[in-house]
Structures are given as C-alpha cells and as structure tokens.
C-alpha positions in Angstrom: -4.1 17.5 -33.0 -4.4 14.1 -34.4 -6.6 13.4 -38.0 -8.7 11.3 -35.4 -9.1 14.1 -33.0 -9.9 16.3 -35.8 -12.8 14.0 -37.1 -14.0 14.0 -33.8 -14.3 17.8 -33.3 -15.9 18.0 -36.9 -18.7 15.5 -35.8 -19.3 17.4 -32.7 -19.8 21.0 -34.7 -21.3 19.5 -38.2 -24.9 19.1 -38.5 -26.7 16.5 -40.2 -28.0 17.0 -43.4 -29.5 16.1 -46.5 -26.8 16.1 -49.1 -27.4 15.4 -52.9 -24.2 14.1 -54.9 -24.4 14.4 -58.5 -21.8 11.6 -59.9 -21.6 10.0 -62.8 -18.7 8.0 -61.7 -19.9 4.6 -59.9 -16.3 4.5 -57.8 -16.4 8.0 -56.9 -20.0 8.3 -55.9 -19.5 5.2 -53.5 -16.4 6.9 -52.1 -18.3 10.3 -51.5 -21.4 8.2 -50.4 -19.2 6.8 -47.7 -17.7 9.5 -46.6 -20.7 11.7 -45.6 -22.6 9.1 -44.3 -19.6 8.6 -41.9 -20.5 12.1 -40.6 -24.1 11.0 -40.2 -25.3 12.8 -43.3 -28.2 11.5 -45.4 -26.6 11.1 -48.9 -28.7 10.8 -52.0 -26.6 9.9 -55.3 -28.0 10.7 -58.8 -25.8 10.6 -61.9 -27.3 12.9 -64.5 -28.0 16.8 -64.4 -31.9 16.2 -64.8 -32.1 13.9 -62.0 -30.5 17.1 -59.8 -33.3 19.1 -61.4 -35.7 16.8 -60.4 -34.8 16.2 -56.8 -33.9 19.8 -55.8 -37.7 20.6 -57.4 -39.4 17.6 -55.3 -37.6 16.9 -52.4 -35.5 19.8 -51.8 -31.8 18.9 -50.1 -29.6 20.7 -47.8 -26.2 20.7 -50.0 -25.8 19.7 -53.7 -21.9 18.1 -54.1 -21.6 18.0 -58.1 -18.9 16.0 -59.3 -19.8 15.1 -63.1 -17.3 14.9 -65.6 -19.5 15.0 -69.1 -17.8 16.9 -71.6 -19.0 20.9 -72.3 -19.1 22.2 -68.7 -21.8 20.4 -67.4 -21.2 21.2 -63.9 -21.1 24.8 -64.4 -24.6 25.0 -66.4 -25.9 22.9 -64.1 -25.0 25.2 -61.1 -26.1 28.0 -63.2 -29.5 26.4 -63.6 -30.1 25.9 -60.0 -28.7 29.4 -58.8 -31.2 31.1 -61.4 -34.2 29.3 -60.0 -35.6 31.0 -57.6 -36.9 27.8 -55.8 -33.6 26.5 -55.7 -30.8 29.7 -55.5 -30.7 29.1 -51.8 -29.6 25.7 -51.8 -25.7 25.4 -51.1 -23.7 24.0 -54.2 -20.3 22.8 -54.1 -18.3 21.6 -57.3 -15.8 19.4 -57.7 -13.2 19.8 -60.1 -10.6 17.4 -61.1 -8.2 20.3 -61.9 -6.6 22.7 -59.2 -7.5 25.4 -62.2 -7.9 28.8 -61.4 -10.2 29.7 -64.3 -12.3 26.5 -63.2 -12.5 27.8 -59.8 -14.0 31.4 -61.1 -15.9 30.0 -63.9 -17.9 28.0 -61.1 -18.0 31.0 -58.8 -19.5 33.0 -61.8 -21.8 30.4 -62.2 -22.9 31.3 -58.3 -21.5 27.8 -56.6 -21.0 28.6 -53.1 -17.4 26.4 -53.1 -15.0 24.6 -55.6 -13.0 21.9 -54.2 -10.2 20.1 -56.0 -9.3 16.7 -56.2 -7.5 15.0 -54.7 -9.2 17.0 -51.8 -8.3 16.8 -48.0 -11.3 14.5 -46.5 -11.2 17.2 -42.9 -11.3 20.1 -45.3 -14.4 18.6 -47.1 -15.8 17.9 -43.8 -15.1 21.6 -42.6 -16.5 23.0 -45.8 -19.9 20.8 -46.1 -20.5 21.6 -42.3 -20.2 25.4 -42.7 -22.5 25.6 -45.7 -24.9 23.6 -43.9 -24.9 25.6 -41.0 -25.3 28.8 -43.0 -28.4 26.9 -44.9 -29.9 26.6 -41.2 -29.5 30.2 -40.9 -31.1 31.2 -44.1 -34.1 28.4 -43.6 -34.6 30.3 -40.2 -34.9 33.5 -41.8 -36.9 32.4 -44.8 -39.4 30.7 -42.1 -39.7 33.8 -39.9 -40.4 35.8 -43.5 -43.3 33.4 -44.0 -44.7 33.5 -40.8 -44.9 37.8 -41.3 -46.5 36.8 -44.8 -48.7 34.9 -43.6 -49.6 37.5 -40.8 -50.4 40.0 -43.8 -53.1 37.7 -45.2 -54.5 37.4 -41.4 -54.7 41.0 -41.3 -56.2 41.2 -45.1 -59.0 38.6 -43.3 -59.8 41.1 -40.8 -61.9 43.4 -43.3 -63.8 41.1 -46.1 -63.6 44.0 -48.4 -60.0 43.8 -48.6 -60.1 40.2 -49.5 -57.4 39.1 -52.2 -56.0 42.4 -52.2 -52.3 41.5 -51.1 -52.1 38.7 -54.0 -53.2 41.1 -56.3 -51.2 43.6 -55.5 -48.5 41.2 -55.7 -49.1 40.4 -58.9 -49.9 44.1 -60.3 -46.5 44.9 -58.8 -44.6 42.6 -60.3 -46.1 42.9 -64.1 -45.3 46.7 -63.5 -42.0 46.2 -62.6 -41.4 43.6 -65.5 -42.8 46.5 -67.9 -40.1 48.8 -66.7 -37.0 46.8 -66.8 -36.3 46.0 -63.1 -34.2 43.1 -62.3 -35.0 39.6 -60.3 -34.4 41.1 -56.6 -36.4 44.0 -57.1 -39.6 41.9 -58.7 -38.7 39.5 -55.2 -39.1 42.7 -53.4 -42.3 43.9 -55.2 -44.1 40.1 -54.7 -43.2 40.4 -51.0 -43.8 43.9 -50.6 -47.2 43.5 -52.3 -48.1 40.9 -49.3 -46.7 42.8 -46.2 -47.3 46.6 -47.3 -50.1 46.5 -44.7 -48.5 44.5 -42.2 -48.7 47.9 -40.0 -52.5 47.7 -39.8 -52.1 44.9 -37.2 -51.6 47.5 -34.9 -54.9 49.6 -36.0 -57.9 49.0 -33.9 -61.2 47.2 -35.8 -63.2 50.5 -35.4 -60.9 52.4 -37.3 -60.0 49.8 -40.0 -63.4 48.5 -40.6 -65.4 51.9 -39.9 -67.8 52.6 -43.1 -67.2 56.1 -44.3 -65.0 59.0 -43.6 -62.2 58.9 -40.9 -62.2 61.8 -38.3 -58.8 63.7 -37.5 -57.8 61.3 -34.6 -58.5 58.4 -36.4 -56.7 59.3 -39.6 -53.7 59.9 -37.1 -54.1 56.4 -36.4 -54.3 54.9 -39.7 -51.5 56.7 -40.8 -49.3 55.2 -38.4 -49.2 51.9 -39.9 -46.4 52.1 -42.3 -44.0 52.8 -39.4 -45.1 50.1 -37.3 -45.1 47.8 -40.6 -41.5 48.8 -41.0 -40.3 47.9 -37.3 -42.0 44.9 -37.7 -39.8 44.2 -40.9 -36.8 45.0 -39.5 -35.4 42.1 -37.8 -35.2 40.5 -40.4 -32.6 41.0 -43.4 -34.4 39.0 -45.7 -37.0 41.7 -45.5 -34.7 44.7 -45.8 -35.2 45.4 -49.6 -39.2 45.0 -48.7 -38.8 47.9 -46.1 -38.7 51.2 -48.2 -42.1 49.9 -49.6 -43.8 49.0 -46.7 -42.9 52.8 -45.0 -43.2 54.9 -48.1 -46.1 53.3 -50.4 -48.3 56.1 -49.2 -45.6 58.8 -50.2 -46.5 61.3 -52.5 -43.9 63.0 -55.1 -45.4 66.4 -54.3 -44.6 65.9 -50.4 -48.2 65.3 -49.2 -48.2 61.8 -48.3 -46.8 59.9 -45.2 -45.7 58.8 -42.7 -42.5 61.2 -43.8 -43.3 63.6 -46.4 -40.9 62.4 -49.0 -40.6 64.5 -52.0 -39.8 63.6 -55.6 -36.5 61.2 -56.1 -36.7 60.4 -52.2 -39.7 58.2 -52.7 -37.9 54.7 -53.2 -39.1 53.3 -56.8 -40.3 50.2 -55.5 -42.7 52.4 -52.9 -43.8 54.3 -55.9 -44.9 51.3 -57.8 -46.8 49.6 -55.2 -48.4 52.9 -54.4 -49.6 53.1 -57.8 -51.3 49.7 -57.8 -52.7 50.1 -54.4 -54.6 52.9 -55.3 -55.9 51.0 -58.5 -56.7 47.8 -56.4 -58.7 49.7 -53.8 -60.5 52.0 -56.6 -61.6 48.7 -58.5 -63.1 46.6 -55.4 -66.4 47.6 -54.0 -66.7 48.7 -50.5 -69.6 48.5 -48.0 -70.2 52.4 -48.6 -69.2 52.4 -52.0 -69.5 50.3 -55.9 -66.5 49.2 -57.5 -65.5 51.7 -60.1 -64.0 50.3 -63.8 -60.7 50.0 -64.9 -60.9 53.0 -67.1 -62.3 55.3 -64.0 -59.4 53.8 -62.0 -56.8 54.8 -64.3 -58.5 58.4 -64.6 -58.1 58.8 -61.4 -54.0 57.7 -61.5 -53.7 60.2 -64.5 -55.1 62.9 -62.5 -52.8 61.9 -59.6 -50.1 62.1 -61.7 -51.2 65.8 -63.2 -51.0 67.0 -59.5 -47.6 65.7 -59.2 -48.6 63.0 -56.5 -47.6 60.4 -59.0 -45.0 59.5 -61.7 -46.7 59.9 -65.1 -44.0 57.3 -66.7 -44.9 54.8 -64.5 -48.5 55.4 -64.9 -48.4 55.1 -68.4 -46.2 52.0 -67.6 -48.9 50.3 -65.7 -51.7 51.1 -68.4 -49.9 49.3 -70.6 -49.0 46.5 -68.5 -52.9 46.1 -67.5 -53.6 46.0 -71.7 -51.3 43.5 -71.9 -52.7 41.5 -69.2 -56.0 41.6 -70.8 -54.8 40.7 -74.0 -53.2 37.5 -72.7 -56.6 36.6 -70.6 -58.0 36.9 -74.3 -55.9 34.7 -75.8 -56.1 31.9 -73.1 
C-alpha cells in the first residue's frame, strides 16, 4: 500500500477533532498545525502550560498534544496536572519527546499520558495514534452523557416528592465528606458523590400512591418499595462508568446484622461505600421535615444512628467518623 493510499484510508476513518497543540517552538507548531489541519482537525496552538490549563478549563479540546521543550520536565508536569484534575482527566494527552528514551516514555506513562510519540515521528503513525485516541474519547463522552442523563433522572425522581427536595445533593456532600474523613481515594469519593445522586433511582418504578403515601406502608406496599434497589441496580448495569456506583444503589439499605434488604447481606458482605451512603441517608431523612412528622435535630439523628450501631445495624467506627465530619463542617461554616 502506498503512502498516499494510507493517508486516504486514515482520513476516511479518523473523526474530526478539536486538538490543542502546546508547543513553544514556532516552526514546530506551524508544522503540527499544518499536518493536523490537513486531516480535518480543528487545531489551536498555545505556547505555555498555563495557556493549556486555561484552554482546557474554558473550552475543553478532544485531545492535547504537548511538545514543550522547557527544562525541568515541563511536559510531564503539565500532563500530571491535567490528569489529576477531575475536570480534565478524561482528555487524551499525547506527549511528543525529542529522544527515543525508554525512561522518558515511562515517566510520561506514570504521569498519566495516553501516548508518547518520539521525534522524528512518522506522519501516518501520528495520524493513526491521534485517530485512535479521538475515537476512544468519543466513546467516553457517550458514556459520560448517558451517565449524566441518569443523574438528571435521579433529580427528577426526587422532585416527585416535595419532602425530599435537595436530598440527593446533601447525600452526595455528606457521603463525600465521610469518605474523605476515613481516607478513601479519589475513585471511591467520585463513586460516593454519584451514588448520592443515584441511590434511589430505582424509585422510578415505585407508584406515587406508595412513594408519596403519608404514614406507614402496608406489607404489600413495603414489598414494592423494597424492590427499588434492585431496579436501580438494573438501570445502572448497562454503563461501565457506573460500575462502582452499583453496589451503593443496590445495598444502601442493607444492615450489618443481615436484617436489611434486598439481599440480607451481613457484616463485611455489605460494601463499604454502601454502608457510608446508608448512614448518611438515615441522617438526612431524620433531619428533614416530612408531612407526617417534624424534623429531628442533628443531635437526635446522631443518637438514632448510634442506637442502630449498638443494635448491630451500622459500623460504629463509621458512625463516629460521620459525627466528626459533621462537627468539622459546622466549624468551617462558623469560621466562614
């Protein structure tokens, strides 16, 4: 196959993308812009790391190509900052290296870059690598869009019951704060935040006559209500981006002594993130006013949780950590 026919095939399969080129050499920047524009991409060129961060924050590109030659590993540091920021970490980053050095490639990979291209590079290979990363970005965007739809659906379900307005937002905040207080990592904290919004998404299948009933549910209505974690888990099952959220959705009503639902899990069988959301869910429900009862104070709600811990329903260490996180939040509010 000739080089000309290779270009034609690649142009056919490569999607047009918005590419941000970070290059502090004018000649090299013009060369990269010409190459990528020739493939139909929309190319913007910046010269400094700060300009990259600003561009990604204000108008995120589909891919960042970094070719900065400033001393001190500037390209690596910039990549690390992009990948450590939740707002930009899904943007593919390609680092251009002037040396075919294994240590440079490994350093770039450890910084989180998606590819390292060494100069002088093969133009067809450059097109192929960028095309592959752009397609992957498109798939990721589609998953994120679907997840966003579900997050919006969670808010819609909450809006069915005026008494629960703001419940999902508060749960996301409470759960994230508790997760930070017990030292969970970023991926767990992200799951807790999403889990706070999506924990009751299965209530889409609960009829209004049950969901909005004032007073205790009868046995049949209770069975209907207890199905919402299973329904919610099934709704989230089709999205890989929500796999860490599914245990929260399904198991936030479990109890450590096995008396919870829907699966009657016991002790360590109950996922930690689900335990956290279960604790903050009870707290928020108790401290908000309902048509059939007045709101309880924070102190009363914590007494209830401590009582549940004594009965073996909750992990006492998690409940204590939640108390501490609430106290710290209260002190922060007082200072501000």
